[in-house]
C-alpha positions in Angstrom: -0.3 0.1 0.0 3.1 2.5 1.0 4.7 1.5 -2.4 1.3 2.4 -4.5 1.0 5.6 -2.4 5.0 6.4 -3.1 4.6 5.1 -6.9 1.3 7.7 -7.3 3.5 10.5 -5.9 6.4 9.8 -8.1 4.1 9.7 -11.1 2.1 13.0 -10.2 5.7 14.5 -9.5 6.9 13.6 -12.7 3.7 14.7 -14.8 4.3 18.0 -13.0 7.8 18.2 -14.0 7.3 17.1 -17.6 4.3 19.4 -17.9 6.3 22.3 -16.8 9.2 21.4 -19.1 6.9 21.3 -22.3 5.4 24.5 -21.2 8.5 26.1 -21.3 10.0 24.6 -24.6 6.9 26.0 -26.2 6.6 29.3 -24.6 10.6 29.8 -25.3 9.8 28.7 -29.0 6.8 31.4 -29.2 8.6 33.9 -27.7 11.6 33.0 -29.9 9.6 32.9 -33.1 7.8 36.1 -32.5 11.2 37.8 -32.1 12.5 36.6 -35.4 9.2 37.5 -36.9 9.6 40.5 -35.9 13.4 41.1 -37.2 12.5 39.2 -40.6 14.7 36.4 -40.0 11.7 33.6 -39.6 12.3 30.6 -41.8 9.4 28.5 -42.4 9.0 25.2 -39.5 12.7 25.9 -39.0 12.3 27.1 -35.4 10.0 24.0 -34.3 11.9 21.6 -36.6 15.0 22.9 -35.1 13.8 22.6 -31.3 12.6 18.8 -31.6 15.8 18.2 -33.4 17.8 19.4 -30.3 15.6 17.5 -27.7 15.8 14.3 -29.7 19.4 14.7 -30.4 19.9 15.2 -26.5 18.2 12.1 -25.9 19.5 9.7 -28.6 22.8 11.3 -29.3 21.8 11.5 -33.2 21.3 14.5 -35.2 17.8 14.6 -37.4 18.6 16.6 -40.5 16.4 19.6 -40.7 15.9 22.2 -43.8 19.3 23.5 -44.9 19.8 27.1 -45.2 19.4 26.8 -49.0 16.0 25.1 -48.5 15.0 28.1 -46.3 15.8 30.6 -48.6 14.1 28.7 -51.2 11.2 28.5 -49.3 11.0 32.3 -48.8 11.4 32.8 -52.6 8.6 30.4 -53.5 6.3 32.0 -50.8 6.7 35.3 -52.2 6.5 34.1 -55.6 3.1 32.1 -54.8 2.1 35.7 -53.1 2.6 38.1 -55.6 3.8 36.7 -59.1 1.6 37.5 -61.7 2.7 35.2 -64.2 2.2 31.3 -64.5 4.9 29.3 -62.4 6.6 26.2 -63.8 7.5 24.4 -60.6 9.6 21.7 -62.2 11.8 24.1 -64.9 12.2 26.4 -61.8 14.0 23.5 -59.8 16.2 22.4 -62.6 17.1 25.9 -63.0 18.0 26.4 -59.0 19.9 23.2 -59.3 21.7 24.0 -62.7 22.7 27.3 -61.0 24.0 26.0 -57.7 26.1 23.2 -59.4 27.3 25.9 -61.8 28.4 28.5 -59.0 31.3 25.9 -58.3 33.1 27.5 -61.4 33.8 24.0 -62.9 32.6 23.8 -66.6 32.9 19.9 -66.4 30.7 19.3 -63.4 27.1 20.0 -64.2 23.3 19.0 -63.3 21.9 17.1 -66.1 18.0 17.6 -66.5 16.1 14.9 -68.2 16.6 15.7 -71.4 20.3 16.3 -71.0 20.7 13.0 -69.5 18.5 11.5 -72.5 21.1 13.3 -74.7 24.1 12.0 -73.0 23.1 8.5 -72.9 22.3 9.0 -76.7 25.9 10.1 -77.6 27.2 7.3 -75.5 25.2 5.0 -77.2 26.3 6.1 -80.8 23.4 8.0 -82.6 21.1 11.1 -81.9 19.7 13.7 -84.4 21.8 16.9 -84.9 24.4 18.2 -86.8 27.5 16.3 -85.7 29.8 18.2 -83.7 32.2 17.9 -80.6 32.1 20.8 -78.6 34.1 22.3 -75.5 33.6 25.5 -73.3 36.8 27.6 -73.5 36.9 29.0 -70.2 39.4 31.9 -70.7 37.4 33.4 -73.5 34.1 32.3 -72.4 33.3 30.7 -75.9 32.1 27.4 -77.4 34.4 26.0 -79.6 34.2 23.0 -82.0 36.8 20.5 -81.3 35.8 17.9 -83.7 33.4 17.3 -86.8 32.1 14.1 -87.6 32.8 12.9 -91.0 30.3 13.1 -93.3 27.8 15.0 -90.7 25.7 17.8 -91.5 28.3 19.8 -90.0 31.1 18.4 -91.9 28.7 18.8 -95.3 27.9 22.1 -94.0 31.5 23.6 -93.5 32.0 23.7 -89.9 35.5 22.9 -89.0 37.3 22.3 -85.7 38.6 25.4 -84.3 35.6 27.5 -85.0 33.9 29.5 -82.5 30.0 29.1 -82.3 28.6 32.5 -81.9 25.0 32.0 -82.6 22.5 29.5 -83.0 19.3 30.5 -85.1 20.3 34.2 -84.6 20.8 33.8 -80.6 24.1 34.5 -79.1 25.5 31.8 -76.8 28.7 32.1 -74.3 30.6 29.2 -72.9 28.9 28.9 -70.2 25.5 28.2 -72.0 27.2 25.3 -73.9 24.3 22.9 -72.7 21.7 25.3 -74.3 23.7 25.6 -77.4 23.8 21.8 -77.7 20.2 20.9 -77.2 19.5 24.0 -79.9 21.8 22.1 -82.5 19.6 18.8 -81.8 15.8 18.0 -82.5 13.8 17.0 -85.4 15.4 15.3 -88.2 15.2 17.2 -91.6 14.9 20.7 -89.8 17.4 23.1 -90.6 19.4 25.0 -87.9 21.4 28.5 -89.0 24.9 28.5 -87.2 27.3 31.4 -86.8 30.8 30.7 -86.2 33.8 32.7 -86.0 37.1 31.8 -87.8 40.0 34.0 -88.2 38.3 36.8 -86.6 35.4 36.8 -89.3 31.7 35.8 -88.5 30.3 33.2 -91.1 27.0 32.1 -91.1 26.0 28.2 -92.1 23.0 26.6 -92.6 22.8 23.1 -91.8 20.0 20.2 -91.7 19.9 18.1 -89.0 20.3 14.5 -89.7 20.3 11.3 -87.4 23.8 11.1 -86.3 24.9 7.5 -86.4 28.8 7.2 -85.5 31.6 5.2 -86.7 34.4 5.5 -84.3 37.1 3.5 -85.9 38.4 3.7 -89.6 41.2 1.4 -91.0 43.0 0.6 -94.3 46.5 -0.2 -95.3 48.7 2.0 -96.7 52.0 1.7 -98.9 54.9 0.2 -97.6 53.0 -2.4 -95.3 51.7 0.3 -92.8 48.2 -0.1 -91.1 46.4 3.2 -90.6 43.7 3.3 -87.8 41.7 6.6 -87.1 39.8 6.9 -83.9 37.2 9.8 -83.8 36.2 9.0 -80.2 36.2 6.6 -77.5 32.4 5.7 -77.5 30.2 2.8 -77.9 32.5 -0.5 -78.4 35.3 1.5 -80.1 37.9 -0.8 -78.3 36.2 -4.1 -80.0 36.1 -2.1 -83.2 40.2 -1.1 -83.0 40.8 -4.9 -82.4 39.0 -6.2 -85.0 40.3 -3.4 -87.2 43.8 -4.2 -86.3 43.7 -8.2 -86.8 42.1 -7.4 -90.2 45.3 -5.4 -91.0 47.5 -7.6 -89.5 45.8 -10.0 -91.9 46.9 -8.6 -94.6 50.5 -8.5 -93.9 51.3 -4.9 -92.4 54.3 -4.4 -90.5 54.1 -1.1 -89.0 50.8 1.0 -87.5 49.8 4.8 -87.6 47.1 5.4 -84.8 45.3 8.7 -85.8 43.9 10.6 -82.9 43.5 14.1 -84.2 40.2 15.8 -83.5 39.5 13.0 -80.8 38.1 15.0 -77.8 38.0 11.6 -75.5 35.2 9.5 -74.5 34.9 6.6 -72.0 38.2 6.2 -70.4 37.5 2.3 -69.9 37.4 2.1 -73.9 40.7 3.9 -74.0 42.5 1.5 -71.3 41.1 -1.5 -73.3 43.1 -0.4 -76.4 46.0 0.4 -74.3 46.1 -3.0 -73.2 46.3 -4.5 -76.7 49.6 -2.4 -77.2 51.7 -2.0 -74.0 53.2 -5.1 -71.9 51.2 -6.8 -69.3 51.6 -5.5 -66.0 52.4 -2.0 -67.2 51.1 0.9 -65.9 48.5 2.6 -68.0 47.0 5.2 -66.0 47.3 6.9 -62.7 44.2 8.8 -61.1 44.1 10.4 -58.0 40.8 11.8 -55.9 40.0 14.9 -53.8 41.2 13.1 -50.8 44.8 12.2 -52.4 43.8 8.5 -52.9 45.8 7.2 -56.1 44.4 4.3 -58.0 46.8 2.8 -60.5 45.3 1.0 -63.7 47.6 -1.7 -65.1 47.4 -4.1 -67.9 46.3 -7.2 -67.4 46.5 -9.2 -70.8 49.3 -9.7 -73.3 49.3 -7.3 -76.2 48.2 -8.1 -79.7 49.8 -5.3 -81.4 53.5 -6.3 -82.2 54.7 -3.6 -84.7 56.3 -0.3 -84.8 53.8 2.3 -84.0 53.4 6.2 -84.7 50.6 8.5 -83.1 49.0 11.5 -84.5 47.7 14.1 -82.6 46.9 17.9 -82.5 45.5 20.5 -80.7 41.8 19.0 -80.3 43.6 15.5 -78.9 41.8 15.4 -75.3 41.1 13.5 -72.6 40.8 9.6 -73.3 42.7 10.4 -76.3 45.7 11.8 -74.1 45.2 9.1 -71.8 45.8 6.4 -74.5 48.7 8.4 -75.8 50.7 9.0 -72.7 50.1 5.2 -71.8 51.8 3.9 -75.3 54.3 6.7 -75.1 55.5 5.8 -71.8 55.3 2.1 -72.3 56.7 0.9 -75.5 59.1 2.5 -78.1 56.8 4.8 -80.4 56.6 8.2 -81.8 54.1 11.1 -81.4 53.8 13.7 -84.2 51.8 16.8 -84.5 51.1 19.4 -82.2 50.5 19.8 -78.7 47.4 18.1 -77.5 44.4 19.9 -75.6 45.3 19.1 -71.7 42.2 17.8 -70.4 43.3 15.7 -67.4 40.2 15.2 -65.4 37.7 12.4 -65.2 33.9 12.9 -65.1 31.6 10.5 -63.1 27.6 10.4 -64.3 25.3 9.6 -61.0 21.5 9.4 -61.8 19.0 10.5 -59.0 16.5 8.3 -57.6 13.9 9.2 -60.5 16.4 7.8 -63.4 16.1 10.8 -65.1 18.1 13.5 -63.8 21.7 13.5 -62.6 24.8 14.9 -61.8 28.2 14.7 -64.1 30.8 15.4 -61.4 34.8 16.2 -61.7 35.8 13.1 -59.4 39.5 12.3 -60.4 42.6 14.0 -61.8 44.7 11.5 -64.0 48.3 11.2 -64.5 50.7 9.6 -67.0 52.2 6.2 -66.2 55.5 8.2 -65.5 53.1 10.4 -63.0 53.2 13.4 -65.3 50.5 16.0 -64.9 48.3 16.4 -68.0 45.6 18.7 -67.0 45.8 22.4 -68.8 49.2 21.3 -70.3 48.7 18.4 -72.5 51.4 16.0 -74.5 54.1 17.6 -76.4 54.7 15.4 -79.3 58.2 13.9 -80.4 58.2 16.1 -83.8 55.9 19.1 -83.7 54.4 19.5 -87.3 51.8 22.0 -88.4 49.3 21.4 -91.1 49.3 23.9 -93.9 47.1 26.7 -92.7 43.8 26.1 -95.2 43.9 22.2 -94.1 43.8 23.2 -90.3 40.5 22.2 -88.5 39.4 20.0 -91.4 38.0 16.5 -90.9 39.7 15.2 -94.2 42.7 16.4 -95.5 43.8 15.5 -99.0 46.4 13.2 -98.7 49.3 15.4 -100.4 48.9 18.0 -98.0 48.8 16.0 -95.0 52.1 16.5 -93.8 51.5 14.9 -90.5 50.6 11.7 -92.0 53.2 11.7 -94.6 56.0 12.1 -91.9 54.6 9.2 -90.0 54.7 7.2 -93.2 58.4 8.4 -94.0 59.4 7.3 -90.3 58.0 4.0 -90.6 59.3 3.3 -94.1 62.7 3.3 -93.1 
């Protein structure tokens, strides 16, 4: 009986204490909230949410994530727009715009938020077909311009007269800057058979070209047998199954009795790193270092060849100022592991790798610069590039052209001369 009385007294006492505590918390929150509203610093639901978070954290030792400052600011903006804005509000479009701006503020032209349309286009590019004009473009961060770094052979851009090295100034009369590269890319894609007016700057002069959009089907590898039993393989981009195509092309040339090989990487802006490394494995010795990558924490990862090479002939590699990224990886992997010559001009110097990270909706995503890469001998490539063993400029009238008449291709002809000795 005494124990029951003590128990009841204890329960009553605890009830009073808990009630007083809750009353105190609510009163404090209301007063604090009133003060912040008066000073214009309130954030929707943040006061109560933070108070609950603090209480639960003190009990459990675990923090409950609440709205961040960016969410608070967006909530403020949304509330004000809902209250006052006279036009229609496209919520999905605004969210995309907010995320694009948030990521672009990093200042890295290769890290970007991808809308559903951009994710679709990216996958189409990787898979090897889309409707457009057939150019590879990059942002020149120094001049904030859109640079054509490659043109697909027999594409609308090629037939319309666009050259590697051109600067895209306007599309359908609208000016685009380097930071608007995604919008520009989208404008050059679309419905097959429709025309697009492209204004390019070349040698300080603006040229307007009309191009008809077509379904672009990529052929990443071309090959032929040249004189003196020299094989020639041109890789235009490291997409699709280009490594498999390279192996097939080499074995076909080998069956024709080639005794040396020219690998042409001019105007190749890169692509999938794994395809580049798979090609390198056909050339460098088993166990050789092909690539060194480093993440933001300084962790290094070394990619080594795990197979015996199949290419057993002397090699010359052709490069130019538009040879970039995965092309530079392949060039460095060969140059620093086997005896070969590199001919042409200094390469572009893109020594960073991006990863694609889809969101849960599987429609949108992020492209993020996640690693910097180095050559097998640990030489830096980013914003430096690879210096050729013999620097040779094409004749001025042929610079930027996708196809060059053989008699004027002094880079290719020098490669043939070296391998013919």
